[in-house]
C-alpha positions in Angstrom: 0.0 0.0 0.0 1.4 3.4 -1.0 1.3 6.6 1.2 -1.4 7.9 -1.0 -3.6 4.9 -0.6 -3.0 4.8 3.2 -4.0 8.4 3.5 -7.0 8.0 1.3 -8.2 5.2 3.7 -7.4 7.1 6.7 -9.5 10.2 5.8 -12.3 8.5 3.5 -12.7 4.9 4.4 -14.7 4.2 7.6 -13.9 0.6 7.6 -10.3 1.0 8.3 -8.6 1.4 11.7 -6.6 4.4 10.5 -9.9 6.2 9.7 -11.1 5.6 13.2 -7.9 6.9 14.6 -8.2 10.1 12.6 -11.9 10.5 13.5 -10.9 10.1 17.2 -8.2 12.8 16.9 -10.6 15.2 15.2 -13.0 14.6 18.0 -10.4 15.5 20.6 -9.5 18.6 18.6 -13.5 19.7 18.3 -13.9 19.3 22.0 -10.8 21.2 22.9 -11.8 23.8 20.4 -15.3 24.2 22.1 -13.6 24.4 25.6 -11.4 27.3 24.3 -14.6 29.1 22.9 -16.4 28.7 26.2 -13.3 29.8 28.2 -12.3 32.8 26.1 -15.0 35.3 27.3 -13.7 34.9 31.0 -10.3 36.4 30.1 -10.0 40.1 29.4 -8.9 40.9 25.8 -5.1 41.3 25.8 -4.5 39.6 29.0 -1.9 36.8 29.4 -4.5 34.3 29.6 -6.3 35.5 26.4 -3.0 35.4 24.7 -2.3 31.7 25.7 -5.7 30.7 24.6 -5.3 32.4 21.2 -1.9 30.7 20.7 -3.6 27.2 21.5 -6.6 28.1 19.3 -4.3 29.0 16.5 -2.5 25.6 16.7 -5.8 23.9 16.6 -6.9 25.7 13.6 -3.7 24.9 11.7 -4.3 21.2 12.7 -7.9 21.6 11.3 -6.3 23.2 8.2 -4.0 20.2 7.7 -6.7 17.9 8.2 -9.1 19.5 5.8 -6.4 20.0 3.2 -5.3 16.4 3.3 -9.0 15.2 3.1 -9.4 17.3 0.0 -6.0 16.3 -1.6 -6.6 12.5 -1.0 -10.1 12.5 -2.5 -10.4 10.3 -5.5 -13.0 11.6 -8.1 -15.3 8.6 -8.7 -15.2 9.3 -12.6 -11.6 8.0 -12.5 -12.7 4.7 -11.2 -15.0 4.2 -14.0 -13.3 5.8 -17.1 -9.9 5.7 -18.6 -8.7 9.2 -19.4 -5.7 10.8 -21.1 -3.2 12.6 -18.9 -4.7 16.1 -19.5 -8.4 14.7 -18.9 -7.3 12.9 -15.8 -5.6 16.1 -14.5 -8.7 18.0 -15.2 -10.9 15.4 -13.5 -8.6 15.4 -10.5 -8.9 19.2 -10.1 -12.6 19.8 -10.8 -13.4 16.6 -8.7 -11.6 18.0 -5.8 -13.2 21.4 -6.1 -16.6 19.9 -6.2 -15.8 17.9 -3.2 -14.6 20.8 -1.3 -17.8 22.7 -2.2 -20.2 20.0 -0.7 -22.1 21.5 2.3 -20.1 19.6 5.1 -16.7 20.2 3.5 -17.6 23.8 3.0 -18.3 24.1 6.5 -14.8 22.7 7.3 -13.1 25.0 4.8 -14.9 28.2 6.4 -13.8 27.1 9.8 -10.3 27.0 8.6 -10.6 30.6 7.2 -10.6 31.8 10.9 -6.9 31.8 10.6 -7.3 35.1 8.9 -7.5 37.8 11.9 -10.5 39.5 10.3 -12.4 36.3 10.0 -11.9 35.0 13.6 -15.7 34.9 14.1 -15.9 32.0 11.9 -14.4 29.8 14.5 -17.9 29.2 15.8 -18.7 27.1 12.8 -16.5 24.4 13.9 -19.3 23.3 16.2 -21.2 22.2 13.1 -18.3 19.5 12.4 -20.2 17.5 15.1 -22.8 16.8 12.6 -20.4 15.1 10.2 -18.1 13.4 12.7 -20.5 11.0 14.3 -24.1 9.7 13.7 -26.1 11.0 16.6 -29.3 9.4 14.8 -29.6 5.6 14.3 -32.0 5.5 11.4 -32.6 9.0 9.8 -30.2 11.6 10.6 -32.0 14.8 9.7 -28.7 16.9 9.4 -27.3 14.3 6.9 -30.6 14.3 5.1 -30.5 18.2 4.8 -26.9 18.0 3.4 -28.0 15.3 1.0 -31.0 17.5 -0.1 -28.7 20.3 -0.8 -26.5 18.0 -2.9 -29.2 16.1 -4.8 -31.1 19.4 -5.5 -28.3 21.6 -6.1 -29.6 22.7 -9.5 -32.8 23.9 -7.9 -30.8 25.9 -5.3 -28.5 27.1 -7.9 -31.4 28.5 -10.0 -33.0 30.1 -7.0 -29.8 31.8 -5.8 -29.1 32.8 -9.4 -32.4 34.7 -9.5 -31.7 36.3 -6.3 -28.3 37.4 -7.5 -29.4 38.8 -10.8 -32.2 40.7 -9.2 -29.8 42.1 -6.4 -27.2 43.3 -9.2 -29.6 44.7 -11.6 -31.6 46.6 -8.8 -28.5 47.8 -7.0 -26.6 49.1 -9.9 -29.8 50.7 -11.3 -30.4 52.7 -8.1 -26.7 53.6 -8.0 -26.9 55.0 -11.5 -30.1 56.9 -10.8 -29.4 58.4 -7.5 -25.6 58.5 -7.0 -25.7 62.3 -7.5 -28.8 63.0 -5.6 -28.9 60.7 -2.7 -26.2 61.1 0.0 -26.8 57.7 1.4 -25.5 56.0 -1.9 -21.8 56.5 -2.3 -20.8 53.5 -4.2 -22.1 50.4 -6.1 -21.8 48.4 -2.7 -24.4 50.6 -1.3 -26.8 50.1 -4.1 -26.3 46.2 -3.8 -26.8 46.4 0.0 -30.1 48.3 -0.6 -31.2 45.9 -3.4 -30.6 42.8 -1.1 -32.3 44.2 1.9 -35.2 45.2 -0.1 -35.6 42.1 -2.2 -35.5 39.8 1.0 -38.2 42.2 2.6 -35.9 42.9 5.6 -36.0 46.7 5.0 -33.5 48.2 7.5 -34.4 51.6 6.2 -30.8 52.8 6.3 -30.9 53.5 2.6 -34.1 54.8 0.9 -34.7 56.1 -2.7 -35.4 59.9 -2.9 -36.2 60.4 -6.5 -39.3 59.2 -8.4 -37.4 56.8 -10.7 -35.6 55.4 -7.7 -38.8 54.8 -5.9 -40.2 53.0 -9.0 -37.1 50.7 -9.0 -37.8 50.1 -5.3 -41.4 49.1 -6.1 -40.1 46.7 -8.7 -37.8 45.3 -6.3 -40.2 44.8 -3.7 -42.6 42.9 -6.0 -39.7 40.9 -7.2 -38.9 40.0 -3.7 -42.4 38.3 -3.1 -41.8 36.2 -6.2 -38.4 35.3 -5.0 -39.5 34.3 -1.5 -42.2 32.1 -3.1 -39.5 30.5 -5.2 -37.4 29.7 -2.3 -40.4 28.4 -0.4 -41.2 26.0 -3.1 -37.6 24.9 -3.5 -37.2 24.2 0.2 -40.5 22.6 0.6 -39.6 20.2 -2.2 -36.1 19.4 -1.1 -36.1 19.5 2.8 -39.6 18.4 3.9 -38.7 14.7 3.8 -35.4 15.3 5.6 -37.2 17.2 8.4 -40.0 14.7 8.8 -37.7 11.9 9.3 -37.1 13.2 12.8 -40.3 11.6 13.8 -38.7 8.2 13.6 -35.9 9.2 15.9 -38.3 11.0 18.2 -40.2 7.9 18.9 -37.0 5.6 19.1 -35.6 7.9 21.8 -38.9 8.4 23.6 -39.9 6.8 26.8 -42.7 4.6 25.4 -43.4 1.3 27.4 -45.9 -1.0 27.5 -47.6 0.2 24.2 -49.3 -1.9 21.6 -47.7 -2.2 18.1 -49.8 -2.8 15.1 -47.9 -4.0 12.1 -49.6 -4.0 8.7 -52.1 -1.4 9.2 -53.4 0.1 5.8 -56.4 2.0 4.4 -59.7 0.3 5.2 -58.3 -1.0 8.5 -59.8 1.8 10.5 -62.4 -0.5 12.1 -59.5 -2.4 14.0 -58.6 0.9 15.9 -62.4 1.5 16.5 -62.7 -1.9 18.2 -59.5 -1.5 20.1 -60.8 1.8 21.5 -63.7 0.0 23.1 -61.3 -2.5 24.8 -58.4 -0.2 25.7 -58.0 3.2 27.2 -55.6 5.0 24.8 -54.7 7.4 27.5 -53.2 4.7 29.6 -51.9 2.4 26.9 -50.8 4.0 23.5 -51.2 2.2 20.1 -48.4 2.7 17.7 -48.9 1.9 14.0 -45.8 0.6 12.2 -45.8 0.3 8.3 -43.6 1.0 5.3 -45.5 3.9 4.0 -46.4 7.4 4.9 -48.9 8.3 7.7 -52.5 8.0 6.2 -54.2 11.3 6.2 -57.4 9.9 7.9 -55.6 8.5 10.8 -56.6 10.1 14.1 -54.0 12.2 15.8 -54.0 10.1 18.9 -52.2 7.3 17.3 -48.5 7.3 16.7 -47.2 6.5 13.3 -43.7 5.1 12.6 -42.7 4.5 9.2 -40.5 1.5 8.6 -40.4 -2.1 7.4 -41.4 -4.6 10.0 -39.9 -7.4 8.0 -36.4 -6.0 8.5 -34.9 -6.7 11.8 -32.7 -3.6 11.6 -35.8 -1.4 11.7 -37.9 -2.9 14.5 -36.3 -0.8 17.1 -38.0 2.2 15.5 -41.3 1.0 17.1 -39.5 0.0 20.4 -40.8 -3.5 20.0 -38.8 -4.7 22.9 -40.6 -2.4 25.2 -44.1 -3.1 24.0 -46.7 -5.2 25.6 -48.3 -6.7 22.5 -47.6 -6.9 18.8 -50.6 -7.2 16.4 -49.7 -8.4 12.9 -52.5 -7.9 10.5 -53.0 -9.3 6.9 -53.0 -7.1 3.9 -56.2 -6.9 1.9 -54.4 -5.5 -1.2 -52.8 -8.8 -2.3 -53.9 -12.5 -2.5 -54.4 -14.3 0.9 -51.4 -16.4 0.4 -49.1 -13.5 -0.3 -50.6 -11.6 2.5 -50.0 -14.5 5.0 -46.4 -14.9 3.6 -45.5 -11.3 4.6 -47.3 -11.8 7.9 -45.3 -15.0 8.8 -42.1 -13.2 7.7 -43.0 -10.2 9.9 -43.7 -12.7 12.9 -40.4 -14.5 12.3 -38.6 -11.3 12.1 -40.1 -9.9 15.4 -39.5 -13.1 17.3 -35.8 -13.3 16.1 -35.2 -9.7 17.1 -36.8 -10.2 20.6 -34.6 -13.3 21.1 -31.4 -11.2 20.4 -32.6 -8.1 22.3 -31.1 -7.5 25.8 -34.1 -5.4 26.8 -36.5 -8.2 26.0 -34.4 -10.7 28.0 -34.9 -8.5 31.0 -38.7 -8.3 30.8 -41.0 -9.8 33.5 -43.3 -10.9 30.9 -42.5 -11.6 27.2 -44.0 -9.6 24.4 -47.1 -11.2 23.0 -47.5 -11.6 19.3 -51.1 -11.8 18.0 -51.3 -12.7 14.3 -54.0 -12.5 11.7 -54.0 -15.3 9.1 -56.3 -15.2 6.0 -55.6 -18.8 4.9 -56.2 -21.6 7.3 -53.3 -23.6 5.8 -50.8 -21.1 7.2 -52.0 -21.2 10.9 -49.3 -23.7 11.9 -46.8 -21.8 10.0 -47.6 -18.6 11.9 -47.3 -20.6 15.2 -44.1 -21.9 14.2 -42.8 -18.5 13.3 -43.4 -17.4 16.9 -47.0 -16.2 17.2 -48.5 -16.7 20.6 -52.1 -16.5 19.1 -53.3 -16.9 15.7 -56.8 -15.7 14.4 -58.3 -17.0 11.2 -60.4 -14.1 10.5 -61.8 -15.5 7.2 -62.4 -19.0 8.5 -64.2 -17.6 11.7 -66.5 -15.5 9.5 -67.4 -18.2 7.1 -67.8 -20.8 9.8 -70.3 -18.4 11.6 -72.3 -17.9 8.4 -72.4 -21.5 7.8 -73.4 -22.5 11.4 -76.2 -19.9 11.6 -77.8 -21.4 8.3 -78.6 -24.6 10.3 -79.0 -23.1 13.8 -80.8 -19.6 13.3 -79.9 -17.0 15.9 -76.4 -18.3 16.5 -74.8 -15.5 14.5 -76.6 -12.8 16.5 -75.7 -14.3 19.9 -72.1 -14.8 18.9 -71.7 -11.3 17.5 -73.2 -9.8 20.7 -70.9 -11.9 22.7 -67.7 -10.8 21.1 -68.5 -7.1 21.3 -67.1 -5.2 24.2 -69.7 -4.2 26.8 -71.8 -7.3 26.3 -71.3 -10.8 27.6 -67.7 -11.7 26.4 -65.1 -14.4 26.9 -62.2 -13.7 29.3 -59.3 -15.6 30.5 -58.1 -15.3 34.1 -56.3 -17.3 36.9 -58.0 -19.4 39.5 -58.8 -17.1 42.4 -56.3 -17.5 45.2 -58.9 -17.9 47.8 -60.5 -21.0 46.1 -59.9 -24.3 47.6 -57.7 -26.0 45.0 -57.2 -28.4 43.6 -60.9 -29.0 43.1 -63.2 -30.4 40.5 -64.5 -28.3 37.5 -68.0 -28.2 38.9 -66.8 -27.0 42.5 -64.7 -24.3 40.9 -67.5 -23.3 38.6 -70.0 -22.9 41.5 -67.6 -21.0 43.7 -66.7 -18.5 40.9 -70.3 -18.1 40.1 -71.2 -17.3 43.6 -68.3 -14.9 44.2 -68.2 -13.0 40.9 -71.4 -13.8 39.0 -69.5 -15.0 35.9 -69.9 -18.2 34.1 -66.8 -20.6 33.9 -67.1 -22.7 30.6 -63.5 -24.0 30.4 -60.0 -24.2 31.5 -56.7 -23.4 30.0 -53.0 -24.4 30.4 -51.1 -21.2 30.2 -47.8 -23.1 29.6 -48.9 -25.1 26.5 -51.8 -23.0 25.5 -54.2 -26.0 25.5 -57.9 -25.2 26.4 -60.7 -27.5 27.4 -64.1 -25.9 26.7 -67.1 -27.4 28.6 -65.1 -30.3 30.2 -66.5 -33.0 32.4 -67.6 -31.8 36.0 -65.0 -34.2 37.6 -62.1 -32.6 35.7 -59.5 -31.5 38.3 -58.4 -27.9 38.4 -55.1 -27.2 40.0 -53.3 -24.1 40.9 -51.6 -22.5 37.8 -54.4 -23.3 35.5 -56.5 -20.4 34.0 -60.3 -20.3 33.8 -62.2 -19.4 30.5 -65.3 -17.5 31.6 -68.2 -15.5 30.3 -68.9 -12.1 31.8 -69.8 -8.5 30.9 -66.2 -7.4 32.1 -63.1 -9.0 33.4 -63.8 -10.4 36.9 -60.7 -12.4 37.7 -57.4 -10.8 38.2 -55.3 -11.0 34.9 -52.4 -13.3 35.2 
């Protein structure tokens, strides 16, 4: 490896040890520089302490200058990695490639920082604080600062056009006012005064330090004011087009770094699934337990503001932390209605498998008192076992349940109405709870049923093994109920303390 290759790796290849050493050194210089900026106001100008700080600051600036210069000089234009060029073309590509690299937003900040070596530009030293945005990723998924920089780079033609319009208007307006009023307006002594007036006017700032005094000058001023309105609208459109997505990406980091705990995550929510949230609202108090919707597209406009939306792909393990899956109480995975049932179930099963795999590796999930429950909707009954194998705690066959109810009510009229009322919140509904501690157990199913009925008024219709998940509905009266079992009962509200 040549010296040039080593320097290129040290300043441009994050995979190398040399790069990490250089970045660590830059971090030390940045923090030392910040400490100097904070300490400088406490020393009177010209004092011995102030002189010492200025010498140290100058050394740091020279080190920054060496670092920035080396970074620019060791940059390799990508065009030379693709095309063979003659010596003159290669030289031109090297020069222009490095100039373009130096004019990228983050490198431009570094260059402006180094200009503080000029005494008249010492105020630029404060810009070195912005180097923190380049040196380390503060945001795991969507760094908004990096997004802003990419927006400037990708839409540089739009910004070039907007700034060109501003520059042309400023030059034409400033020179015009200078030529018209240089002999009659004592406030305008040079072309610079005219340009300053034009810039202040077109940006609608209006300091009032320079004002036209002639009729033609006021006409020019009026044209500049109207032109300023259009220029501001142009900049608003460019910024809205380029920067909106970068700024909105902060929401992902906002939730990841929030204190959400014990929330419910719904994966696969899409247009037309509003009834799911409506039904959830009858079972859950959204003030006490928040619902987070996690999907790979933008937030639906009709979604109520009380629901948190996190954009991401739940089939990618690297993005699950966006929704704080390890801190949630329950994950609901719904099937898509936009595709065929088999395809929807395939995505559902992949999502469940990804979530369960991520929870297995998560240190936070391993410290939980109770594991995260995964409830899965399956559209094709053939995929129920696949969903359980992938890691679902409970699987609901929505289509089969609906069709079975339709078929059953054909033979037994009234069953559909009774079942529908039974599953709606507020009516008699099915619940699962532990055997009450004050009950004499072990005891027969008939004994337990009578005791629970007398104590709570609810109707016990079965038992459940919480470890295996096996249920026994309407068992024989002599079945022994032992501590640790759960009771399946019918009631208007939960009567037995939840396990």
